KOLDOKE-27145 format. One record per atom (N, C-alpha, C, CB): residue in one letter; atom name; x, y, z negated. Coordinates in Angstrom, 2 decimals. Last residue first. Glycine has a CB too. Example, Ala and Ser with C-alpha at 12.3 -4.5 7.8 and 13.67 -1.06 7.14 Angstrom:
rec type: S&atom: N&c1: 12.85&c2: -2.25&c3: -7.08 .
rec type: S&atom: CA&c1: 13.67&c2: -1.06&c3: -7.14 .
rec type: S&atom: C&c1: 12.90&c2: 0.03&c3: -7.87 .
rec type: S&atom: CB&c1: 14.08&c2: -0.60&c3: -5.72 .
rec type: A&atom: N&c1: 13.19&c2: -5.69&c3: -7.80 .
rec type: A&atom: CA&c1: 12.30&c2: -4.50&c3: -7.80 .
rec type: A&atom: C&c1: 13.20&c2: -3.30&c3: -7.80 .
rec type: A&atom: CB&c1: 11.31&c2: -4.47&c3: -9.05 .
This chain:
rec type: D&atom: N&c1: 102.34&c2: 105.15&c3: -59.52 .
rec type: D&atom: CA&c1: 102.82&c2: 104.34&c3: -58.84 .
rec type: D&atom: C&c1: 102.33&c2: 104.92&c3: -56.98 .
rec type: D&atom: CB&c1: 102.25&c2: 102.85&c3: -59.53 .
rec type: T&atom: N&c1: 101.82&c2: 107.55&c3: -61.44 .
rec type: T&atom: CA&c1: 103.26&c2: 107.33&c3: -60.75 .
rec type: T&atom: C&c1: 103.56&c2: 105.81&c3: -59.33 .
rec type: T&atom: CB&c1: 104.34&c2: 106.96&c3: -62.35 .
rec type: T&atom: N&c1: 99.47&c2: 107.53&c3: -62.10 .
rec type: T&atom: CA&c1: 100.05&c2: 108.55&c3: -61.11 .
rec type: T&atom: C&c1: 101.30&c2: 108.50&c3: -60.57 .
rec type: T&atom: CB&c1: 100.06&c2: 109.70&c3: -61.60 .
rec type: I&atom: N&c1: 99.39&c2: 105.37&c3: -63.57 .
rec type: I&atom: CA&c1: 98.71&c2: 105.02&c3: -62.55 .
rec type: I&atom: C&c1: 98.94&c2: 106.12&c3: -61.53 .
rec type: I&atom: CB&c1: 97.34&c2: 104.76&c3: -62.91 .
rec type: M&atom: N&c1: 100.77&c2: 105.57&c3: -65.81 .
rec type: M&atom: CA&c1: 101.17&c2: 104.56&c3: -65.00 .
rec type: M&atom: C&c1: 100.96&c2: 104.51&c3: -63.46 .
rec type: M&atom: CB&c1: 100.63&c2: 103.56&c3: -65.52 .
rec type: R&atom: N&c1: 100.12&c2: 108.21&c3: -67.45 .
rec type: R&atom: CA&c1: 101.17&c2: 108.17&c3: -66.15 .
rec type: R&atom: C&c1: 101.34&c2: 107.14&c3: -65.08 .
rec type: R&atom: CB&c1: 102.43&c2: 108.18&c3: -66.60 .
rec type: E&atom: N&c1: 97.55&c2: 106.43&c3: -67.36 .
rec type: E&atom: CA&c1: 97.47&c2: 107.73&c3: -66.82 .
rec type: E&atom: C&c1: 98.68&c2: 107.92&c3: -66.02 .
rec type: E&atom: CB&c1: 97.31&c2: 108.78&c3: -67.86 .
rec type: L&atom: N&c1: 98.79&c2: 104.74&c3: -70.27 .
rec type: L&atom: CA&c1: 98.03&c2: 104.06&c3: -68.60 .
rec type: L&atom: C&c1: 97.73&c2: 104.99&c3: -66.84 .
rec type: L&atom: CB&c1: 96.15&c2: 103.65&c3: -69.13 .
rec type: H&atom: N&c1: 99.45&c2: 106.54&c3: -71.64 .
rec type: H&atom: CA&c1: 100.27&c2: 106.03&c3: -71.00 .
rec type: H&atom: C&c1: 100.01&c2: 105.60&c3: -69.73 .
rec type: H&atom: CB&c1: 100.67&c2: 105.27&c3: -71.59 .
rec type: E&atom: N&c1: 96.89&c2: 107.81&c3: -72.26 .
rec type: E&atom: CA&c1: 98.12&c2: 108.79&c3: -71.60 .
rec type: E&atom: C&c1: 98.83&c2: 107.97&c3: -70.53 .
rec type: E&atom: CB&c1: 99.35&c2: 109.32&c3: -72.81 .
rec type: N&atom: N&c1: 95.76&c2: 105.68&c3: -73.50 .
rec type: N&atom: CA&c1: 95.17&c2: 106.00&c3: -72.09 .
rec type: N&atom: C&c1: 96.34&c2: 106.99&c3: -71.89 .
rec type: N&atom: CB&c1: 93.43&c2: 106.68&c3: -71.96 .
rec type: I&atom: N&c1: 97.16&c2: 105.44&c3: -75.29 .
rec type: I&atom: CA&c1: 97.08&c2: 104.15&c3: -74.61 .
rec type: I&atom: C&c1: 96.48&c2: 104.46&c3: -73.36 .
rec type: I&atom: CB&c1: 96.30&c2: 103.06&c3: -75.37 .
rec type: Q&atom: N&c1: 96.26&c2: 107.84&c3: -77.15 .
rec type: Q&atom: CA&c1: 98.15&c2: 107.39&c3: -76.53 .
rec type: Q&atom: C&c1: 97.85&c2: 106.36&c3: -75.52 .
rec type: Q&atom: CB&c1: 99.49&c2: 106.46&c3: -77.94 .
rec type: V&atom: N&c1: 93.76&c2: 107.30&c3: -77.56 .
rec type: V&atom: CA&c1: 94.55&c2: 108.41&c3: -76.54 .
rec type: V&atom: C&c1: 95.89&c2: 108.18&c3: -76.33 .
rec type: V&atom: CB&c1: 94.55&c2: 109.86&c3: -77.05 .
rec type: I&atom: N&c1: 93.40&c2: 105.02&c3: -78.82 .
rec type: I&atom: CA&c1: 93.22&c2: 104.88&c3: -77.43 .
rec type: I&atom: C&c1: 93.68&c2: 106.25&c3: -76.86 .
rec type: I&atom: CB&c1: 91.71&c2: 104.49&c3: -77.06 .
rec type: N&atom: N&c1: 96.56&c2: 104.45&c3: -80.91 .
rec type: N&atom: CA&c1: 95.08&c2: 104.59&c3: -81.11 .
rec type: N&atom: C&c1: 95.06&c2: 104.85&c3: -79.17 .
rec type: N&atom: CB&c1: 94.45&c2: 106.20&c3: -82.51 .
rec type: K&atom: N&c1: 98.87&c2: 102.75&c3: -83.32 .
rec type: K&atom: CA&c1: 98.07&c2: 102.88&c3: -82.46 .
rec type: K&atom: C&c1: 96.96&c2: 102.93&c3: -81.96 .
rec type: K&atom: CB&c1: 98.22&c2: 102.60&c3: -82.19 .
rec type: P&atom: N&c1: 100.75&c2: 104.13&c3: -85.44 .
rec type: P&atom: CA&c1: 99.39&c2: 104.28&c3: -85.09 .
rec type: P&atom: C&c1: 99.07&c2: 103.85&c3: -83.54 .
rec type: P&atom: CB&c1: 99.02&c2: 105.75&c3: -85.36 .
rec type: C&atom: N&c1: 104.26&c2: 103.10&c3: -85.64 .
rec type: C&atom: CA&c1: 103.34&c2: 103.82&c3: -85.42 .
rec type: C&atom: C&c1: 101.96&c2: 103.83&c3: -85.32 .
rec type: C&atom: CB&c1: 103.60&c2: 104.08&c3: -84.78 .
rec type: R&atom: N&c1: 104.72&c2: 101.48&c3: -89.26 .
rec type: R&atom: CA&c1: 105.12&c2: 101.23&c3: -87.26 .
rec type: R&atom: C&c1: 104.10&c2: 102.67&c3: -87.16 .
rec type: R&atom: CB&c1: 104.21&c2: 99.10&c3: -85.99 .
rec type: P&atom: N&c1: 106.84&c2: 101.87&c3: -92.28 .
rec type: P&atom: CA&c1: 105.94&c2: 101.94&c3: -91.43 .
rec type: P&atom: C&c1: 106.05&c2: 101.92&c3: -90.07 .
rec type: P&atom: CB&c1: 105.44&c2: 102.75&c3: -91.69 .
rec type: I&atom: N&c1: 108.46&c2: 99.12&c3: -91.08 .
rec type: I&atom: CA&c1: 107.42&c2: 99.32&c3: -91.67 .
rec type: I&atom: C&c1: 107.74&c2: 101.13&c3: -92.28 .
rec type: I&atom: CB&c1: 107.21&c2: 97.97&c3: -92.81 .
rec type: V&atom: N&c1: 109.66&c2: 96.92&c3: -88.95 .
rec type: V&atom: CA&c1: 110.03&c2: 98.18&c3: -89.34 .
rec type: V&atom: C&c1: 108.28&c2: 98.49&c3: -90.24 .
rec type: V&atom: CB&c1: 110.59&c2: 99.31&c3: -87.72 .
rec type: T&atom: N&c1: 111.82&c2: 93.75&c3: -88.75 .
rec type: T&atom: CA&c1: 110.76&c2: 94.54&c3: -89.03 .
rec type: T&atom: C&c1: 111.14&c2: 95.92&c3: -89.70 .
rec type: T&atom: CB&c1: 109.87&c2: 93.77&c3: -89.87 .
rec type: G&atom: N&c1: 112.70&c2: 93.81&c3: -84.91 .
rec type: G&atom: CA&c1: 112.51&c2: 92.96&c3: -86.66 .
rec type: G&atom: C&c1: 111.66&c2: 93.73&c3: -87.35 .
rec type: G&atom: CB&c1: 113.97&c2: 92.85&c3: -87.80 .
rec type: T&atom: N&c1: 112.33&c2: 96.66&c3: -83.62 .
rec type: T&atom: CA&c1: 113.25&c2: 94.95&c3: -83.68 .
rec type: T&atom: C&c1: 112.92&c2: 94.82&c3: -85.61 .
rec type: T&atom: CB&c1: 115.87&c2: 95.10&c3: -83.07 .
rec type: Y&atom: N&c1: 110.22&c2: 98.61&c3: -81.17 .
rec type: Y&atom: CA&c1: 110.69&c2: 98.32&c3: -82.77 .
rec type: Y&atom: C&c1: 111.47&c2: 96.22&c3: -82.47 .
rec type: Y&atom: CB&c1: 108.52&c2: 98.49&c3: -84.28 .
rec type: T&atom: N&c1: 110.25&c2: 101.25&c3: -78.65 .
rec type: T&atom: CA&c1: 110.21&c2: 99.33&c3: -79.03 .
rec type: T&atom: C&c1: 110.94&c2: 98.89&c3: -80.87 .
rec type: T&atom: CB&c1: 111.76&c2: 98.26&c3: -77.44 .
rec type: L&atom: N&c1: 108.54&c2: 104.09&c3: -77.95 .
rec type: L&atom: CA&c1: 109.41&c2: 103.18&c3: -78.77 .
rec type: L&atom: C&c1: 109.18&c2: 101.49&c3: -78.93 .
rec type: L&atom: CB&c1: 109.31&c2: 103.77&c3: -80.12 .
rec type: E&atom: N&c1: 107.28&c2: 106.88&c3: -76.91 .
rec type: E&atom: CA&c1: 107.41&c2: 105.74&c3: -76.28 .
rec type: E&atom: C&c1: 108.55&c2: 104.73&c3: -77.04 .
rec type: E&atom: CB&c1: 107.74&c2: 106.11&c3: -74.82 .
rec type: V&atom: N&c1: 105.40&c2: 109.72&c3: -78.24 .
rec type: V&atom: CA&c1: 106.61&c2: 108.82&c3: -77.99 .
rec type: V&atom: C&c1: 106.28&c2: 107.17&c3: -77.17 .
rec type: V&atom: CB&c1: 107.29&c2: 108.58&c3: -79.64 .
rec type: N&atom: N&c1: 103.66&c2: 111.40&c3: -78.39 .
rec type: N&atom: CA&c1: 103.97&c2: 110.94&c3: -77.31 .
rec type: N&atom: C&c1: 105.47&c2: 110.42&c3: -77.41 .
rec type: N&atom: CB&c1: 103.70&c2: 111.92&c3: -76.34 .
rec type: N&atom: N&c1: 103.67&c2: 111.10&c3: -81.90 .
rec type: N&atom: CA&c1: 102.99&c2: 112.04&c3: -81.06 .
rec type: N&atom: C&c1: 103.39&c2: 111.60&c3: -79.70 .
rec type: N&atom: CB&c1: 103.36&c2: 113.54&c3: -81.37 .
rec type: C&atom: N&c1: 103.57&c2: 109.80&c3: -84.50 .
rec type: C&atom: CA&c1: 103.69&c2: 109.22&c3: -83.90 .
rec type: C&atom: C&c1: 103.02&c2: 110.24&c3: -82.69 .
rec type: C&atom: CB&c1: 103.35&c2: 108.03&c3: -84.37 .
rec type: I&atom: N&c1: 103.83&c2: 109.17&c3: -88.03 .
rec type: I&atom: CA&c1: 103.28&c2: 109.59&c3: -87.61 .
rec type: I&atom: C&c1: 103.85&c2: 109.87&c3: -85.66 .
rec type: I&atom: CB&c1: 103.06&c2: 110.44&c3: -88.65 .
rec type: A&atom: N&c1: 103.31&c2: 106.60&c3: -90.35 .
rec type: A&atom: CA&c1: 104.46&c2: 107.11&c3: -89.32 .
rec type: A&atom: C&c1: 103.14&c2: 107.97&c3: -88.10 .
rec type: A&atom: CB&c1: 105.67&c2: 105.33&c3: -88.43 .
rec type: K&atom: N&c1: 103.41&c2: 105.83&c3: -94.36 .
rec type: K&atom: CA&c1: 102.60&c2: 105.85&c3: -92.98 .
rec type: K&atom: C&c1: 103.57&c2: 106.95&c3: -91.93 .
rec type: K&atom: CB&c1: 100.76&c2: 106.55&c3: -93.30 .
rec type: T&atom: N&c1: 103.86&c2: 103.97&c3: -97.13 .
rec type: T&atom: CA&c1: 103.74&c2: 105.35&c3: -96.18 .
rec type: T&atom: C&c1: 103.48&c2: 105.06&c3: -94.94 .
rec type: T&atom: CB&c1: 104.98&c2: 106.23&c3: -96.07 .
rec type: D&atom: N&c1: 101.76&c2: 102.87&c3: -99.86 .
rec type: D&atom: CA&c1: 101.86&c2: 102.66&c3: -98.25 .
rec type: D&atom: C&c1: 102.76&c2: 104.60&c3: -98.01 .
rec type: D&atom: CB&c1: 99.59&c2: 102.32&c3: -97.25 .
rec type: G&atom: N&c1: 103.16&c2: 102.73&c3: -103.27 .
rec type: G&atom: CA&c1: 102.50&c2: 103.32&c3: -102.28 .
rec type: G&atom: C&c1: 103.05&c2: 102.63&c3: -101.01 .
rec type: G&atom: CB&c1: 102.66&c2: 104.82&c3: -102.32 .
rec type: G&atom: N&c1: 105.84&c2: 103.73&c3: -105.64 .
rec type: G&atom: CA&c1: 104.90&c2: 102.42&c3: -105.02 .
rec type: G&atom: C&c1: 104.05&c2: 103.50&c3: -104.14 .
rec type: G&atom: CB&c1: 103.75&c2: 101.27&c3: -106.39 .
rec type: G&atom: N&c1: 107.20&c2: 105.52&c3: -106.82 .
rec type: G&atom: CA&c1: 106.47&c2: 105.46&c3: -107.12 .
rec type: G&atom: C&c1: 105.36&c2: 103.91&c3: -107.03 .
rec type: G&atom: CB&c1: 106.38&c2: 106.50&c3: -106.71 .
rec type: E&atom: N&c1: 108.51&c2: 106.62&c3: -102.85 .
rec type: E&atom: CA&c1: 108.36&c2: 106.69&c3: -104.59 .
rec type: E&atom: C&c1: 107.91&c2: 106.51&c3: -105.69 .
rec type: E&atom: CB&c1: 108.28&c2: 107.19&c3: -104.94 .
rec type: R&atom: N&c1: 107.00&c2: 104.50&c3: -100.56 .
rec type: R&atom: CA&c1: 107.18&c2: 105.67&c3: -101.57 .
rec type: R&atom: C&c1: 107.67&c2: 105.49&c3: -103.03 .
rec type: R&atom: CB&c1: 105.92&c2: 106.29&c3: -101.71 .
rec type: T&atom: N&c1: 108.57&c2: 102.22&c3: -98.42 .
rec type: T&atom: CA&c1: 108.04&c2: 102.81&c3: -99.39 .
rec type: T&atom: C&c1: 107.97&c2: 103.85&c3: -100.05 .
rec type: T&atom: CB&c1: 108.14&c2: 102.43&c3: -99.88 .
rec type: F&atom: N&c1: 110.43&c2: 101.67&c3: -95.17 .
rec type: F&atom: CA&c1: 110.01&c2: 102.44&c3: -96.33 .
rec type: F&atom: C&c1: 108.64&c2: 102.34&c3: -97.05 .
rec type: F&atom: CB&c1: 110.12&c2: 103.68&c3: -95.96 .
rec type: N&atom: N&c1: 112.07&c2: 99.60&c3: -93.75 .
rec type: N&atom: CA&c1: 110.86&c2: 99.50&c3: -94.94 .
rec type: N&atom: C&c1: 111.10&c2: 100.44&c3: -95.65 .
rec type: N&atom: CB&c1: 110.74&c2: 98.27&c3: -95.88 .
rec type: I&atom: N&c1: 113.51&c2: 98.74&c3: -90.87 .
rec type: I&atom: CA&c1: 113.47&c2: 99.59&c3: -91.32 .
rec type: I&atom: C&c1: 112.47&c2: 99.76&c3: -92.01 .
rec type: I&atom: CB&c1: 113.69&c2: 100.22&c3: -90.72 .
rec type: E&atom: N&c1: 114.69&c2: 97.70&c3: -88.23 .
rec type: E&atom: CA&c1: 114.94&c2: 97.16&c3: -89.74 .
rec type: E&atom: C&c1: 114.87&c2: 98.25&c3: -90.35 .
rec type: E&atom: CB&c1: 116.27&c2: 96.41&c3: -90.12 .
rec type: Q&atom: N&c1: 114.71&c2: 99.52&c3: -85.91 .
rec type: Q&atom: CA&c1: 114.78&c2: 98.55&c3: -86.01 .
rec type: Q&atom: C&c1: 114.93&c2: 98.06&c3: -87.82 .
rec type: Q&atom: CB&c1: 115.73&c2: 98.34&c3: -85.02 .
rec type: L&atom: N&c1: 113.33&c2: 101.37&c3: -83.09 .
rec type: L&atom: CA&c1: 113.80&c2: 101.30&c3: -84.30 .
rec type: L&atom: C&c1: 113.44&c2: 100.05&c3: -84.94 .
rec type: L&atom: CB&c1: 113.41&c2: 102.37&c3: -85.01 .
rec type: V&atom: N&c1: 114.89&c2: 103.35&c3: -80.66 .
rec type: V&atom: CA&c1: 114.27&c2: 101.30&c3: -80.84 .
rec type: V&atom: C&c1: 114.44&c2: 102.12&c3: -82.47 .
rec type: V&atom: CB&c1: 115.87&c2: 99.08&c3: -80.14 .
rec type: I&atom: N&c1: 113.82&c2: 104.92&c3: -77.76 .
rec type: I&atom: CA&c1: 114.03&c2: 104.93&c3: -78.89 .
rec type: I&atom: C&c1: 113.70&c2: 103.61&c3: -79.04 .
rec type: I&atom: CB&c1: 113.44&c2: 105.89&c3: -79.61 .
rec type: G&atom: N&c1: 112.96&c2: 105.99&c3: -74.94 .
rec type: G&atom: CA&c1: 113.94&c2: 104.93&c3: -74.96 .
rec type: G&atom: C&c1: 114.55&c2: 104.77&c3: -76.84 .
rec type: G&atom: CB&c1: 115.32&c2: 105.49&c3: -73.67 .
rec type: Q&atom: N&c1: 111.36&c2: 108.80&c3: -75.25 .
rec type: Q&atom: CA&c1: 111.43&c2: 107.42&c3: -74.93 .
rec type: Q&atom: C&c1: 112.90&c2: 107.37&c3: -75.35 .
rec type: Q&atom: CB&c1: 111.02&c2: 106.96&c3: -73.34 .
rec type: C&atom: N&c1: 108.73&c2: 111.43&c3: -76.12 .
rec type: C&atom: CA&c1: 110.37&c2: 111.52&c3: -76.47 .
rec type: C&atom: C&c1: 110.52&c2: 109.76&c3: -75.70 .
rec type: C&atom: CB&c1: 110.90&c2: 111.77&c3: -78.76 .
rec type: P&atom: N&c1: 107.95&c2: 113.46&c3: -73.02 .
rec type: P&atom: CA&c1: 107.72&c2: 112.62&c3: -73.94 .
rec type: P&atom: C&c1: 109.47&c2: 112.46&c3: -74.43 .
rec type: P&atom: CB&c1: 106.79&c2: 111.23&c3: -73.33 .
rec type: H&atom: N&c1: 107.45&c2: 116.14&c3: -72.38 .
rec type: H&atom: CA&c1: 109.03&c2: 115.44&c3: -72.51 .
rec type: H&atom: C&c1: 108.62&c2: 114.40&c3: -73.40 .
rec type: H&atom: CB&c1: 110.43&c2: 116.46&c3: -73.23 .
rec type: K&atom: N&c1: 104.83&c2: 116.75&c3: -71.95 .
rec type: K&atom: CA&c1: 104.90&c2: 117.13&c3: -70.99 .
rec type: K&atom: C&c1: 106.96&c2: 116.29&c3: -71.24 .
rec type: K&atom: CB&c1: 104.24&c2: 118.96&c3: -70.81 .
rec type: K&atom: N&c1: 103.89&c2: 116.71&c3: -74.36 .
rec type: K&atom: CA&c1: 103.35&c2: 115.63&c3: -73.67 .
rec type: K&atom: C&c1: 104.34&c2: 115.79&c3: -72.39 .
rec type: K&atom: CB&c1: 101.64&c2: 115.74&c3: -73.40 .
rec type: S&atom: N&c1: 106.33&c2: 116.11&c3: -77.05 .
rec type: S&atom: CA&c1: 105.86&c2: 116.89&c3: -76.12 .
rec type: S&atom: C&c1: 105.10&c2: 116.55&c3: -74.58 .
rec type: S&atom: CB&c1: 106.89&c2: 117.53&c3: -75.98 .
rec type: C&atom: N&c1: 106.50&c2: 114.43&c3: -79.91 .
rec type: C&atom: CA&c1: 106.91&c2: 114.88&c3: -78.75 .
rec type: C&atom: C&c1: 105.72&c2: 115.48&c3: -78.20 .
rec type: C&atom: CB&c1: 107.53&c2: 113.89&c3: -77.93 .
rec type: K&atom: N&c1: 106.85&c2: 113.99&c3: -82.99 .
rec type: K&atom: CA&c1: 106.32&c2: 114.96&c3: -82.72 .
rec type: K&atom: C&c1: 106.70&c2: 115.22&c3: -81.00 .
rec type: K&atom: CB&c1: 106.76&c2: 115.94&c3: -83.79 .
rec type: F&atom: N&c1: 107.74&c2: 111.45&c3: -85.17 .
rec type: F&atom: CA&c1: 107.81&c2: 111.47&c3: -83.72 .
rec type: F&atom: C&c1: 106.65&c2: 112.36&c3: -83.61 .
rec type: F&atom: CB&c1: 107.74&c2: 110.02&c3: -82.91 .
rec type: I&atom: N&c1: 108.25&c2: 110.15&c3: -88.48 .
rec type: I&atom: CA&c1: 107.22&c2: 111.36&c3: -88.09 .
rec type: I&atom: C&c1: 108.41&c2: 111.66&c3: -86.15 .
rec type: I&atom: CB&c1: 107.30&c2: 113.33&c3: -89.94 .
rec type: V&atom: N&c1: 108.25&c2: 108.34&c3: -91.20 .
rec type: V&atom: CA&c1: 108.58&c2: 108.60&c3: -89.66 .
rec type: V&atom: C&c1: 107.82&c2: 109.49&c3: -88.96 .
rec type: V&atom: CB&c1: 108.49&c2: 107.43&c3: -88.88 .
rec type: A&atom: N&c1: 106.68&c2: 109.06&c3: -93.59 .
rec type: A&atom: CA&c1: 108.25&c2: 108.61&c3: -93.76 .
rec type: A&atom: C&c1: 108.90&c2: 108.68&c3: -92.23 .
rec type: A&atom: CB&c1: 108.40&c2: 106.85&c3: -94.45 .
rec type: D&atom: N&c1: 104.24&c2: 110.53&c3: -94.97 .
rec type: D&atom: CA&c1: 104.78&c2: 110.48&c3: -93.68 .
rec type: D&atom: C&c1: 106.47&c2: 110.38&c3: -93.88 .
rec type: D&atom: CB&c1: 104.26&c2: 111.82&c3: -92.81 .
rec type: E&atom: N&c1: 104.56&c2: 110.83&c3: -97.76 .
rec type: E&atom: CA&c1: 103.56&c2: 109.53&c3: -97.51 .
rec type: E&atom: C&c1: 103.73&c2: 109.49&c3: -96.05 .
rec type: E&atom: CB&c1: 101.81&c2: 109.69&c3: -98.01 .
rec type: D&atom: N&c1: 107.48&c2: 111.55&c3: -99.20 .
rec type: D&atom: CA&c1: 106.33&c2: 111.90&c3: -99.00 .
rec type: D&atom: C&c1: 105.62&c2: 110.65&c3: -98.33 .
rec type: D&atom: CB&c1: 106.34&c2: 113.14&c3: -98.27 .
rec type: A&atom: N&c1: 109.29&c2: 110.08&c3: -100.80 .
rec type: A&atom: CA&c1: 109.40&c2: 111.03&c3: -101.30 .
rec type: A&atom: C&c1: 107.42&c2: 112.05&c3: -100.74 .
rec type: A&atom: CB&c1: 111.14&c2: 111.54&c3: -100.73 .
rec type: S&atom: N&c1: 110.88&c2: 106.99&c3: -99.54 .
rec type: S&atom: CA&c1: 110.42&c2: 108.37&c3: -100.09 .
rec type: S&atom: C&c1: 109.42&c2: 109.24&c3: -100.69 .
rec type: S&atom: CB&c1: 110.48&c2: 108.85&c3: -99.51 .
rec type: N&atom: N&c1: 113.26&c2: 105.31&c3: -99.94 .
rec type: N&atom: CA&c1: 112.46&c2: 105.17&c3: -100.38 .
rec type: N&atom: C&c1: 111.88&c2: 106.88&c3: -99.81 .
rec type: N&atom: CB&c1: 112.71&c2: 104.57&c3: -101.80 .
rec type: K&atom: N&c1: 114.78&c2: 102.67&c3: -97.35 .
rec type: K&atom: CA&c1: 114.33&c2: 103.35&c3: -97.84 .
rec type: K&atom: C&c1: 113.57&c2: 104.12&c3: -98.61 .
rec type: K&atom: CB&c1: 114.39&c2: 103.34&c3: -97.61 .
rec type: A&atom: N&c1: 116.64&c2: 100.60&c3: -95.52 .
rec type: A&atom: CA&c1: 115.64&c2: 100.15&c3: -96.58 .
rec type: A&atom: C&c1: 115.50&c2: 101.50&c3: -97.74 .
rec type: A&atom: CB&c1: 116.29&c2: 98.57&c3: -97.38 .
rec type: R&atom: N&c1: 117.94&c2: 100.40&c3: -91.90 .
rec type: R&atom: CA&c1: 117.36&c2: 101.38&c3: -93.92 .
rec type: R&atom: C&c1: 116.37&c2: 100.75&c3: -94.54 .
rec type: R&atom: CB&c1: 116.46&c2: 103.23&c3: -93.95 .
rec type: D&atom: N&c1: 119.44&c2: 101.52&c3: -89.49 .
rec type: D&atom: CA&c1: 118.81&c2: 100.13&c3: -90.34 .
rec type: D&atom: C&c1: 118.93&c2: 100.39&c3: -91.81 .
rec type: D&atom: CB&c1: 119.70&c2: 98.61&c3: -90.01 .
rec type: M&atom: N&c1: 118.66&c2: 102.65&c3: -86.52 .
rec type: M&atom: CA&c1: 118.58&c2: 102.78&c3: -88.01 .
rec type: M&atom: C&c1: 118.51&c2: 101.51&c3: -88.77 .
rec type: M&atom: CB&c1: 117.40&c2: 103.57&c3: -88.38 .
C-alpha cells in the first residue's frame, strides 16, 4: 500500500484476525491517513503480525496482551 488519504472515520486501519489463524506477513508501507476535517486516526489490530516500511500513520497500538500472546506462541513452538 502506498497511500495518503483522508478517512471519514477515526478507525482508518482495522485488522480483526482470529487467535487461531492470525494475520501474518502483512507489510504496511508509506501510509498517512488523516481525518476529514482534521484530527488523528487510529488503528485497531487484533492478532496480526505486521511490518512497517517508511512512514505509517496510524500504527497499531502495542499492548501487553498482544505481546504476551506472541511470546507465549514463541515459547510453545520451541
